[in-house]
C-alpha positions in Angstrom: 18.8 18.4 -8.1 18.1 19.7 -4.7 14.8 21.4 -4.2 13.1 19.5 -7.1 10.1 17.3 -6.4 9.0 14.8 -9.0 5.2 14.6 -8.9 5.3 11.2 -10.6 7.3 9.6 -7.9 5.9 6.3 -6.7 5.7 5.8 -3.0 5.1 2.6 -1.0 3.6 3.9 2.2 4.7 2.1 5.4 1.9 1.0 7.8 3.3 3.3 10.5 2.4 6.3 8.4 -1.2 6.0 9.6 -0.2 6.5 13.2 -0.2 10.2 12.6 -3.8 10.6 11.5 -6.1 12.8 13.6 -8.2 10.7 16.0 -11.4 11.4 14.2 -10.0 9.9 10.9 -8.4 6.8 12.6 -11.4 4.5 12.1 -11.1 5.2 8.3 -7.4 4.5 8.0 -6.1 1.8 5.6 -5.4 -1.5 7.3 -3.3 -4.5 6.3 -4.9 -7.8 5.6 -3.2 -11.2 5.1 -3.8 -13.6 2.3 -2.7 -17.2 2.1 0.7 -18.0 0.6 -0.7 -20.5 -1.9 -2.5 -17.8 -3.9 -1.6 -16.1 -7.2 0.0 -13.3 -5.1 2.9 -15.6 -4.2 5.2 -13.9 -1.6 3.1 -10.8 -1.5 0.9 -12.0 1.3 -0.1 -8.6 2.7 -2.6 -6.3 1.0 -4.1 -2.9 1.9 -7.8 -2.7 2.8 -9.0 0.8 2.0 -12.7 1.7 2.1 -13.8 -1.9 1.8 -11.5 -2.6 -1.2 -8.4 -4.7 -1.3 -5.4 -3.1 -3.1 -2.4 -5.0 -4.3 -1.1 -2.0 -6.2 0.6 -3.1 -9.4 4.0 -1.5 -9.8 6.7 -1.4 -12.5 6.7 -2.1 -16.2 4.0 -4.6 -17.0 2.4 -4.4 -13.6 3.8 -7.8 -12.5 5.3 -6.6 -9.2 2.9 -5.7 -6.4 3.6 -2.9 -3.9 2.2 -4.2 -0.7 3.0 -3.4 3.0 
């Protein structure tokens, strides 16, 4: 279906995406934080820090898979 965009598409943004922000917005960009391997997050040891909040975004049925950088 060329030319069709699904507005419900789920995207996992790569960290490099924020390299294209205008300079005045760069201080507000999301950044990656590391968490210890021995936490409940298991192998998902990187999270997004956005406006002072950490986001391991739940993904998939049941929300048991985390979309992290």
